[in-house]
C-alpha positions as CSV (number, residue, x, y, z in Angstrom):
1,M,91.4,142.8,121.8
2,P,88.4,140.8,121.4
3,Q,88.1,137.0,123.2
4,L,86.7,133.8,123.4
5,T,87.0,130.7,125.1
6,V,88.0,127.4,123.8
7,N,88.2,124.4,126.1
8,G,88.8,126.2,129.4
9,A,91.1,128.6,127.3
10,T,90.3,132.5,126.8
11,V,91.9,133.1,123.8
12,H,92.7,136.8,122.7
13,Y,92.3,137.6,118.9
14,R,93.0,140.9,116.6
15,S,90.4,140.8,113.5
16,E,91.5,143.8,110.7
17,G,90.5,144.5,107.0
18,Q,88.0,143.1,104.7
19,G,88.0,140.1,102.4
20,P,88.2,136.3,102.8
21,G,89.6,135.1,105.9
22,L,93.2,134.7,106.3
23,L,94.0,133.0,109.3
24,L,98.2,133.7,110.7
25,V,99.6,132.1,113.2
26,H,102.7,132.3,115.4
27,G,105.7,130.8,116.1
28,T,107.0,129.9,119.5
29,G,107.5,132.7,122.1
30,A,105.6,135.4,119.7
31,T,102.3,136.2,119.2
32,G,100.7,137.5,116.2
33,E,101.4,141.1,116.8
34,T,105.0,140.4,116.9
35,N,105.2,138.3,113.8
36,Y,103.4,139.6,111.8
37,G,101.8,142.9,113.2
38,H,104.2,145.1,110.9
39,L,102.8,143.2,107.4
40,L,99.3,143.6,108.2
41,D,98.8,146.8,105.6
42,E,100.3,143.9,103.0
43,F,96.9,141.7,103.2
44,T,93.9,143.6,105.1
45,D,93.2,145.4,101.3
46,R,92.3,142.1,100.2
47,H,91.9,139.8,103.4
48,T,90.1,140.1,106.4
49,V,93.1,139.2,108.5
50,I,92.9,137.1,112.0
51,L,95.7,137.6,114.7
52,P,95.1,134.9,117.0
53,D,97.9,134.4,120.4
54,Y,97.5,130.4,121.2
55,A,98.0,129.3,124.6
56,G,101.8,131.0,126.2
57,S,101.3,133.7,124.5
58,G,100.6,137.2,124.6
59,A,97.2,138.0,127.0
60,T,95.5,134.3,126.2
61,T,95.6,132.0,129.4
62,D,94.6,128.6,130.2
63,D,95.3,126.2,132.7
64,G,99.2,126.1,132.6
65,G,99.4,122.6,131.4
66,P,101.8,121.1,128.7
67,L,100.7,121.5,125.4
68,T,99.3,119.9,122.7
69,L,99.4,121.2,118.4
70,E,95.2,119.7,119.2
71,Q,94.7,122.0,121.4
72,L,96.2,125.0,119.8
73,A,94.8,124.3,116.3
74,D,90.9,124.6,117.8
75,Q,92.3,127.8,119.5
76,V,93.3,129.4,116.5
77,L,90.3,128.2,114.2
78,G,88.3,129.5,117.2
79,A,89.1,132.8,116.7
80,A,88.4,132.8,113.2
81,D,85.0,131.3,113.8
82,E,83.8,134.1,115.7
83,V,84.8,136.2,112.5
84,T,83.8,134.5,109.5
85,D,81.9,131.1,108.4
86,E,83.5,130.8,105.4
87,P,86.7,128.7,104.9
88,V,89.7,130.6,105.5
89,D,93.8,130.7,104.2
90,V,96.0,129.5,106.9
91,V,99.5,130.8,107.3
92,G,101.4,129.2,109.9
93,F,105.2,130.3,111.1
94,S,107.5,127.7,112.8
95,L,105.3,126.4,115.7
96,G,102.7,128.2,114.1
97,A,103.3,125.6,110.2
98,L,102.0,122.2,113.0
99,V,99.6,124.4,114.3
100,A,98.0,125.0,110.7
101,V,98.7,121.1,109.6
102,M,96.7,120.5,112.5
103,A,93.8,122.6,111.9
104,A,93.5,121.5,108.6
105,A,93.4,118.0,109.7
106,R,90.9,118.2,112.4
107,R,88.4,120.6,110.8
108,P,89.7,120.7,106.8
109,E,86.2,122.6,106.1
110,R,87.8,125.7,107.6
111,V,90.7,125.5,105.6
112,R,90.6,126.5,101.8
113,R,94.6,127.0,101.7
114,L,97.7,126.3,103.6
115,V,101.2,128.5,104.0
116,L,103.4,126.7,106.0
117,V,106.6,128.7,106.3
118,A,109.7,127.6,108.3
119,G,108.0,124.3,109.8
120,W,108.2,120.9,110.6
121,A,107.2,117.3,110.3
122,R,109.1,115.0,113.0
123,N,110.9,115.4,115.6
124,D,113.4,112.5,116.0
125,D,115.8,114.2,114.0
126,L,119.2,114.8,116.9
127,R,120.3,118.6,115.2
128,K,117.0,120.4,116.3
129,R,116.3,118.2,119.4
130,L,120.1,119.4,120.5
131,G,118.9,123.0,119.2
132,F,115.6,123.1,121.3
133,T,116.9,121.4,124.1
134,V,119.9,123.4,124.7
135,W,117.2,126.5,123.9
136,R,114.9,125.2,127.0
137,R,117.8,124.1,129.5
138,L,119.7,127.3,129.1
139,A,116.3,128.8,130.6
140,D,116.9,127.2,133.9
141,V,120.5,128.5,134.0
142,D,120.9,131.5,132.8
143,R,118.2,133.7,131.1
144,E,120.8,136.4,129.7
145,L,122.4,133.5,127.8
146,Y,119.2,132.0,126.6
147,S,118.4,135.1,125.2
148,Q,121.6,135.5,123.1
149,Y,121.8,131.6,122.3
150,I,118.1,131.8,120.4
151,S,119.2,135.0,118.7
152,L,121.9,133.4,117.3
153,L,120.2,130.8,115.7
154,L,117.0,132.9,114.6
155,F,119.0,135.1,112.0
156,T,121.8,134.8,109.3
157,P,124.9,136.3,110.7
158,A,125.1,139.3,108.3
159,F,121.4,140.5,108.9
160,L,122.4,139.4,113.3
161,A,125.7,141.8,112.5
162,N,124.0,144.9,110.9
163,F,121.4,145.2,113.8
164,D,121.6,147.9,116.2
165,P,120.3,147.1,119.8
166,A,117.1,148.8,119.9
167,T,115.7,147.3,116.5
168,F,117.0,143.9,118.0
169,D,115.0,143.8,121.3
170,E,112.1,144.9,118.8
171,A,112.2,142.3,116.1
172,V,113.2,139.0,118.3
173,G,110.4,136.8,119.3
174,G,111.2,134.2,121.3
175,A,114.2,135.8,123.3
176,E,112.2,136.0,126.3
177,A,112.2,133.0,128.7
178,G,108.6,133.4,129.8
179,E,106.5,130.1,131.6
180,G,104.5,130.0,128.2
181,T,106.9,130.4,126.0
182,L,108.9,127.3,127.5
183,R,105.4,125.5,127.3
184,Q,105.6,126.1,123.7
185,I,109.3,125.1,123.7
186,D,108.5,121.9,124.8
187,L,105.3,121.2,122.9
188,G,108.2,122.2,119.7
189,L,110.9,119.3,121.1
190,E,108.1,116.6,121.1
191,A,105.3,118.0,117.9
192,D,105.2,115.6,115.3
193,V,102.8,115.9,111.9
194,R,103.7,112.8,110.0
195,K,100.7,111.4,110.5
196,Q,98.5,114.1,109.5
197,L,100.7,115.2,106.1
198,P,98.9,112.5,103.5
199,D,95.5,114.0,104.8
200,I,96.4,117.3,103.8
201,A,94.2,118.6,100.8
202,V,94.2,121.5,100.2
203,P,96.5,123.6,97.9
204,T,99.7,124.1,100.3
205,L,102.5,126.4,99.7
206,V,106.0,125.4,101.9
207,V,108.6,128.1,102.3
208,G,112.1,127.3,103.9
209,C,114.6,129.4,104.6
210,R,117.9,128.2,103.1
211,H,120.0,129.4,106.2
212,D,118.2,128.4,108.9
213,Q,120.0,127.5,112.1
214,L,117.3,126.7,114.2
215,V,115.0,124.3,112.1
216,P,117.0,123.4,109.1
217,V,116.0,123.7,105.9
218,E,115.8,119.9,104.9
219,H,112.3,120.2,106.9
220,S,110.7,122.5,104.5
221,R,112.0,120.3,102.0
222,E,110.1,117.4,103.8
223,L,107.1,119.0,103.9
224,H,106.7,119.7,100.9
225,E,107.3,115.9,99.6
226,A,105.2,114.9,102.0
227,I,101.9,117.1,101.0
228,A,100.8,116.2,97.7
229,D,99.0,119.3,96.5
230,S,102.6,121.4,97.3
231,T,104.5,123.9,95.8
232,Y,107.6,125.3,96.9
233,L,109.7,128.0,97.2
234,E,113.2,128.9,99.5
235,I,114.1,131.9,100.6
236,E,117.2,133.9,101.5
237,S,117.2,134.0,105.6
238,G,117.4,132.8,108.6
239,H,114.9,131.5,110.7
240,L,113.1,134.7,111.6
241,V,112.2,135.4,108.2
242,P,109.2,137.7,108.7
243,A,111.6,140.1,110.9
244,E,115.2,139.3,108.2
245,A,112.5,138.7,105.0
246,P,109.4,140.4,105.2
247,D,109.4,141.5,101.6
248,E,110.5,138.1,99.9
249,L,107.6,136.5,102.4
250,V,104.9,139.0,101.9
251,H,105.1,138.2,97.7
252,A,106.0,134.5,98.8
253,I,102.2,134.8,100.2
254,R,100.5,136.9,98.2
255,T,101.4,135.5,95.1
256,F,100.2,132.1,95.9
257,L,97.0,133.7,97.7
258,N,96.2,135.5,94.6
């Protein structure tokens, strides 16, 4: 994989396809490949897809300190800078949605359009904080319980019930409690982009997951209400929509971008 250095971090990324840049930003505990790799063929015919792994994920390395949205936004935009000089469309999933917002706020000239999937704006919702806190603390108690707990929150009951173990292990991003993932969960607990949202001035699609138990869908609705030039839709899915409802997600993104 190509790599670049951004403020002391060595950021690995993948680029594939042709056409305008499409930057895909992954969620907590995942990589660009695990969240989006199975979707690439749906976009590379019309876009140059850029898949960075920000700090805490994949082969990307940094100093191991606490993460900030500003750091991660600079890292993913750094990968985009390596691939194209033109503004890029940015899709962010879960924590990646907040990274995408921060990228558009910090360098608006580099972002053409935004797609925010299963994201949130504020860090003071008790329901979400409890979910993230238990997720994080279980890693210090029992790694198997940690994996089982987050898996229950990522999918709808019917979808999870039909998984065979091998497919389940392949699909679940964030189920292994590596140190990078724990740093990303810590960031997710405190991350808040309410100050940045009024400044987002690019066309934006907000996608909510109607049955999301990790980041309740009300948070996506709040994002939509706070971004002036945004449209909104909901998908019948749990939180990990790239795995649970990939066709619906791809259709929503392609329709918006095209």
